[in-house]
C-alpha positions in Angstrom: 37.6 180.3 58.9 40.5 182.7 58.2 39.6 182.7 54.5 43.1 181.3 53.7 43.5 178.7 50.9 45.0 175.3 51.5 48.2 174.6 49.6 48.5 171.6 47.3 50.8 169.8 49.7 48.3 170.3 52.6 45.4 168.9 50.5 47.5 165.9 49.5 48.4 165.4 53.2 44.8 165.5 54.3 43.9 163.1 51.5 46.5 160.6 52.6 45.3 161.0 56.2 41.6 160.4 55.2 42.6 157.4 53.2 44.5 155.9 56.1 41.7 156.6 58.5 39.3 155.0 56.1 41.4 151.8 56.0 41.3 151.7 59.8 37.6 152.1 59.8 37.2 149.3 57.2 39.5 147.1 59.2 37.6 147.8 62.4 34.3 147.0 60.7 35.7 143.7 59.4 37.0 142.8 62.9 33.7 143.6 64.4 31.8 141.5 61.8 34.3 138.6 62.4 33.8 138.9 66.2 30.0 138.7 65.7 30.3 135.7 63.4 32.7 134.0 65.8 30.4 134.6 68.7 27.4 133.2 66.7 29.4 130.1 65.7 30.5 129.5 69.3 27.0 129.8 70.5 25.7 127.4 67.8 28.4 124.9 68.5 27.0 124.5 72.0 23.8 122.9 70.6 25.4 119.9 68.9 27.8 119.5 71.8 24.9 119.3 74.2 23.2 116.7 72.0 26.4 114.6 71.8 26.8 114.9 75.6 23.2 113.7 76.0 23.9 110.6 74.0 27.0 109.9 76.0 25.0 110.2 79.2 22.2 108.0 77.8 24.6 105.3 76.6 26.4 105.5 80.0 23.1 105.2 81.9 21.6 102.4 79.8 24.9 100.5 79.9 25.3 100.7 83.6 21.7 99.6 84.1 22.1 96.6 81.8 25.4 95.5 83.4 24.7 96.6 87.0 25.7 93.3 88.5 29.0 93.2 86.6 29.8 96.9 87.5 29.1 96.4 91.1 31.4 93.5 91.5 34.0 95.2 89.2 34.1 91.8 87.5 35.1 92.5 83.9 38.0 94.5 82.3 35.9 94.9 79.2 33.1 96.8 81.0 35.7 99.0 82.7 37.3 99.8 79.4 34.0 100.8 77.8 33.1 103.0 80.8 36.5 104.6 80.6 36.0 105.4 76.9 32.6 107.0 77.8 34.3 109.0 80.6 37.0 110.3 78.2 34.4 111.3 75.7 32.5 113.3 78.3 35.7 115.0 79.5 36.6 116.0 76.0 33.1 117.5 75.5 33.4 119.4 78.8 36.8 120.8 77.8 35.4 121.9 74.5 32.5 123.6 76.2 34.9 125.4 78.6 37.0 126.6 75.6 33.8 128.0 74.0 33.2 130.0 77.2 36.8 131.3 77.0 36.2 132.4 73.4 33.0 134.2 74.2 34.5 136.0 77.2 37.4 137.2 74.9 35.0 138.4 72.2 33.0 140.3 74.8 36.2 142.0 75.9 35.8 140.6 79.4 38.8 140.4 81.6 39.7 136.9 82.8 37.6 136.1 85.9 39.5 134.8 88.8 36.4 133.8 90.8 36.8 130.1 89.8 40.5 129.9 90.4 41.8 127.3 92.8 45.0 125.5 93.6 46.3 122.8 91.2 49.3 120.4 91.0 51.3 121.5 88.0 52.4 117.9 87.2 48.9 116.4 87.6 47.3 119.1 85.5 50.0 118.8 82.8 49.6 115.0 82.7 45.9 115.4 82.3 46.3 118.0 79.5 48.7 115.6 77.7 46.1 112.9 77.8 43.5 115.3 76.4 45.8 116.7 73.7 45.0 115.3 70.2 48.0 114.4 68.0 48.0 113.1 64.4 49.6 109.7 65.4 50.9 107.6 68.3 54.4 108.2 67.0 53.9 112.0 67.5 52.7 111.3 71.0 55.9 109.4 71.8 57.9 112.4 71.0 56.5 114.4 73.9 58.4 113.6 77.2 57.1 114.7 80.6 59.3 114.8 83.7 57.1 115.1 86.7 59.8 115.6 89.3 60.0 119.0 91.2 56.2 119.3 91.1 54.6 122.5 92.6 51.2 124.0 93.1 49.8 127.1 91.5 46.6 129.2 91.8 44.6 129.4 88.6 42.2 127.7 86.2 42.6 124.2 84.8 40.8 125.2 81.6 43.0 128.2 80.9 46.2 126.3 81.8 45.2 123.6 79.3 44.7 126.3 76.7 48.2 127.6 77.3 49.8 124.2 77.2 47.7 123.1 74.1 49.0 126.2 72.2 52.6 125.5 73.0 52.3 121.9 72.1 50.4 122.6 68.9 53.0 125.2 67.8 55.9 122.7 68.5 54.1 119.6 67.0 53.4 121.6 63.8 57.1 121.0 62.8 57.2 117.2 63.7 56.9 116.1 60.0 59.4 118.6 58.6 61.8 118.0 61.5 61.5 114.2 62.0 64.1 114.1 64.8 62.5 116.8 66.8 60.9 116.2 70.2 59.2 118.1 73.1 60.4 118.0 76.7 58.3 119.4 79.6 60.1 119.9 82.9 59.3 121.5 86.3 61.7 123.7 88.3 61.2 126.2 91.1 57.6 127.2 90.2 58.4 127.1 86.6 57.4 124.9 83.7 59.8 124.6 80.8 58.4 123.5 77.4 61.3 122.9 75.0 61.2 121.6 71.4 64.1 120.8 69.2 62.5 122.1 66.0 63.5 124.9 63.7 64.0 127.6 66.3 63.1 131.3 66.1 65.0 134.3 65.0 65.8 137.3 67.3 63.5 139.5 65.2 60.6 137.1 65.5 61.2 136.8 69.3 60.7 140.5 69.7 57.1 140.3 68.4 56.2 136.8 69.5 53.5 137.8 72.0 52.0 140.6 69.9 48.4 140.1 68.7 48.0 139.1 65.1 51.7 138.4 64.8 52.3 135.1 63.1 55.1 133.4 61.1 56.0 130.0 59.7 52.4 128.6 59.7 49.9 129.0 56.8 46.8 129.0 59.1 48.2 130.9 62.0 46.3 134.0 63.2 48.8 135.3 65.8 46.3 135.3 68.7 47.3 132.1 70.5 50.5 133.3 72.2 49.1 136.7 72.9 46.2 135.1 74.8 48.7 132.7 76.6 50.4 135.8 77.9 47.1 137.2 79.1 46.3 134.0 80.9 49.7 133.8 82.7 49.3 137.4 83.8 45.8 136.5 85.3 47.7 133.8 87.3 50.0 136.6 88.5 52.8 134.8 86.5 54.5 135.3 83.2 55.5 133.5 79.9 58.8 134.0 78.2 60.6 132.4 75.2 64.3 131.6 74.5 65.4 130.2 71.2 68.5 129.4 69.1 67.8 129.2 65.4 68.2 125.7 64.1 68.6 124.2 67.6 65.6 124.7 70.0 62.8 126.8 71.3 62.0 126.9 75.0 58.9 128.6 76.6 59.0 129.2 80.3 55.8 129.5 82.4 56.6 131.2 85.7 54.1 131.0 88.6 54.2 132.9 91.9 55.4 130.8 94.9 52.8 129.5 97.3 53.8 129.3 100.9 52.3 127.0 103.5 53.1 126.6 107.2 55.1 123.5 108.1 53.4 122.9 111.5 50.9 120.4 110.1 47.8 122.7 110.5 45.6 123.7 107.6 46.0 127.3 106.7 43.1 128.0 104.3 40.5 129.9 106.3 37.7 128.7 104.0 38.5 125.0 104.9 38.5 125.8 108.6 35.2 127.7 108.3 33.6 124.9 106.3 34.7 121.9 108.3 34.8 123.2 111.9 32.3 121.4 114.0 31.6 118.7 111.3 31.6 115.0 112.1 33.6 112.5 110.1 33.9 108.7 109.9 37.3 107.5 108.8 37.4 103.9 107.5 41.0 102.5 107.3 43.7 100.7 109.3 44.5 102.2 112.7 47.9 103.5 111.4 46.4 105.3 108.4 43.4 106.6 110.4 45.8 108.2 112.9 47.7 109.9 110.1 44.6 111.2 108.5 43.3 112.4 111.8 46.5 114.4 112.2 45.9 115.9 108.8 42.6 117.3 110.0 44.4 118.8 113.0 43.1 122.1 114.2 39.6 122.0 112.6 37.6 121.2 115.7 36.0 118.2 114.1 34.4 115.1 115.7 36.3 112.2 114.2 35.6 108.5 114.6 37.8 105.8 113.2 37.0 102.2 112.2 38.4 99.4 110.0 35.1 97.6 109.7 32.8 99.3 107.1 29.9 96.8 107.6 29.8 97.4 111.4 30.1 101.1 111.0 27.4 101.3 108.3 24.9 99.4 110.5 25.3 102.1 113.2 24.8 105.1 110.8 21.1 105.1 111.3 21.5 106.0 115.0 24.9 107.7 114.8 25.1 109.7 111.5 28.1 111.6 110.2 28.5 114.7 108.0 30.8 112.7 105.7 32.8 109.5 105.4 36.4 109.1 104.3 37.5 105.7 103.3 40.8 104.0 102.3 40.6 103.2 98.5 41.5 99.5 99.3 38.6 99.2 101.7 36.4 100.9 99.1 37.2 98.1 96.6 36.9 95.2 99.0 33.7 96.5 100.6 32.0 97.8 97.4 28.9 95.8 98.0 28.3 97.4 101.4 28.8 100.9 99.9 26.3 100.0 97.1 23.8 98.9 99.7 24.4 102.2 101.6 23.6 104.2 98.5 20.4 102.1 97.9 19.2 103.1 101.4 19.7 99.7 103.1 21.3 101.4 106.1 18.8 104.2 106.4 18.1 107.5 104.7 20.7 109.5 106.6 23.4 107.0 105.5 22.1 107.1 102.0 22.7 110.8 101.6 26.1 110.9 103.4 29.0 112.1 101.1 31.8 109.6 100.7 35.4 110.5 99.9 38.3 108.2 99.0 41.8 108.8 100.1 44.9 107.2 98.6 46.8 104.9 101.0 49.4 103.9 98.4 51.2 105.8 95.6 48.5 105.6 92.9 46.6 108.0 90.8 43.1 107.7 92.1 41.6 109.4 89.0 43.0 106.6 86.8 42.3 103.7 89.3 39.6 101.2 88.7 37.6 102.7 91.6 36.9 105.7 89.4 34.2 103.7 87.6 32.0 104.1 90.6 29.5 107.0 91.0 29.1 106.4 94.8 32.1 108.5 95.9 31.9 112.3 95.8 35.6 113.0 95.5 39.2 112.1 96.4 41.4 113.4 99.2 45.2 113.5 98.6 47.0 112.3 101.8 50.4 111.3 100.3 51.8 114.4 98.6 52.2 116.8 101.5 50.2 119.3 103.4 49.5 121.6 100.4 48.2 118.7 98.3 45.9 117.6 101.1 44.7 121.2 101.5 44.1 121.7 97.8 42.1 118.5 97.5 39.8 119.7 100.3 39.6 123.1 98.7 38.5 121.5 95.4 35.8 119.5 97.2 34.5 122.7 98.9 34.5 124.6 95.6 32.4 121.9 94.0 30.0 121.8 97.0 30.7 118.1 97.4 30.5 118.1 101.2 26.8 118.8 101.1 24.4 115.9 101.8 23.2 114.1 98.7 19.8 114.9 97.5 17.0 112.3 97.5 14.9 113.1 94.4 13.3 109.7 94.0 9.7 110.1 92.7 9.9 113.9 92.6 8.4 115.6 89.5 10.5 118.2 87.7 9.5 120.4 84.8 12.3 121.2 82.4 11.6 124.2 80.2 13.9 125.0 77.2 13.2 125.8 73.6 16.2 123.6 72.6 15.2 119.9 72.5 18.8 118.6 73.1 19.1 120.7 76.3 15.9 119.2 77.6 17.1 115.7 76.9 20.4 116.3 78.6 18.8 117.6 81.8 16.3 114.7 81.7 19.2 112.2 81.4 20.8 113.5 84.6 17.6 113.7 86.6 16.3 110.3 85.5 19.3 108.7 87.1 18.1 110.0 90.4 14.6 108.5 89.9 13.0 111.8 89.0 9.8 112.0 86.9 10.6 114.6 84.2 8.1 116.6 82.3 9.2 118.7 79.4 8.0 122.0 77.9 9.4 123.8 74.8 8.1 127.3 75.6 6.9 129.5 78.4 3.3 129.1 77.3 3.6 125.3 77.4 5.3 125.5 80.8 2.3 127.5 82.3 -0.1 124.8 80.9 2.0 122.0 82.4 2.0 123.6 85.8 -1.8 123.8 85.7 -2.2 120.2 84.8 0.6 118.6 87.0 1.8 118.6 90.6 5.3 119.8 90.0 8.0 119.9 92.8 10.7 121.9 90.9 11.1 123.8 87.6 14.3 124.2 85.6 13.8 127.0 83.1 15.8 128.6 80.4 15.9 132.4 80.6 16.2 133.1 76.9 13.3 131.7 74.9 11.3 133.0 72.0 7.9 134.4 72.7 7.8 134.5 76.5 11.2 134.4 78.2 12.0 132.5 81.4 11.6 135.4 83.8 8.2 136.5 82.4 7.1 132.8 82.5 8.2 132.5 86.2 6.3 135.6 87.1 3.2 134.3 85.4 3.4 131.0 87.2 3.8 132.7 90.5 0.9 134.9 89.8 -1.3 132.0 88.8 -0.5 130.2 92.1 
């Protein structure tokens, strides 16, 4: 504008600036395309996962129907093993689906939502994550040692915690073959989890950049995103992750969680639990000593509690004296399984049939791995052995999953399932058919409208995103026609 000429040096400087800017633009474009591709892949993976899940549910349903007598009497170890394998398969699929949700949230640039956070036992969640973690061989698995002493509770997400632990284990196990004497130790101490491996170690220079995005070393396929996201997860837990290492000796990651305080006066402190259970009626089935202890655990909730050690006598009275929920000692649950099965079949009346049942542990066992877990008659487990916070957290988990609500009686109801994906319709049908529901399917909004005209339908489950007419427009048209 001043009519002055640029010098040669200035022109070369501008040229270098433009070239560098252009590289940034090209890189940004590649990242954007990669994100779109990754998002598309994640979305598409859901469909085969849904189909696999449907087949697991179908096998489970058909298997249970064919062997109902054996399952009810808990007679054969073989049946329990098969059922356990099915359960493990379904859990793995659920974990995979949750990881896809994490990927999609990250691609969308969404911050980690804390709306689904709840309290967890660090030792219990770590044990579960180790069971779910896939290694190349049993020998590799034996080189991971977990010490469950000094357990503590933290507030966060089980899926995100598993993501962090999987990343640390995967990074350490990568060197198992090249360092055949190496092993991994997981320990708990003062709201901290220490994950130490005796592999190659990390240099001081590498430690400085360890949690930076896209920083990777030592692995051919590494992208440098795992530990950066682990740090993001720990910050969402209001905690932190750090690393200490000596080259050639060990690498130790420390996950630090904020302390959770609880009153020691025996009263529950979570206001949501008090609000939810105040005024509720509960039947406790156990020995007088254990019933007294459990009643004390419910102290301060203004609940109507009745205790009994005779399930048969108590069940026969449920028709005239119903309860909001039943809590039963796991040993009574096993020995009186036939009565519980009759209750769920409606032999003791409709109100008894829809009453939620919760098992509590009267001995030091892991209820989730106990043989009673094969049953679908109980709605959850209440921890009464591991202190006030464990008891409170188990109630919190039940409330979060809406398990205190009466069970629905959907027998002979007709439900229309509308989804353009065949696998999704089959999966929903598998769930509903177990409840005696008559399921009608529709692959589009137009087909759904015709099915509503021809059939007396009690409920409609409809996908929102469908080609042609979407779910919202279809719902509006159905309402208009009625």
